[in-house]
C-alpha angles and dihedrals in degrees: 000000000000091000091052092058090049091053091052091048091051089053093055097082090049092050091047090053091050090050093050091046092052092045092050090048091053092047092050088054091049094249114144113238121205101163122109120210095264093050090048091049093048091053090053094043092048091050090056090224103095092121092047098052119122147102100268129099111284094020125113125251134191105254137196122214106267089354087276136116129025137307108258139144105275131148093237094053116099145159115260145157 
């Protein structure tokens, strides 16, 4: 059990970098971003696809309905291909 907590703690810097990278990408494209790190992480964890997220074919991305609007915590937002 102790090793499991250590593994999760080691993953935190990687997850933070992924969050900041996605937020910067949205900002460069002029898309408002209202998610904090913990909201972003919860969306990915709830989706069950945290380890499969990315920009390549077959990977999951955080999507917005109709590719419009901003990224914010909302029950109907989800991660999808």
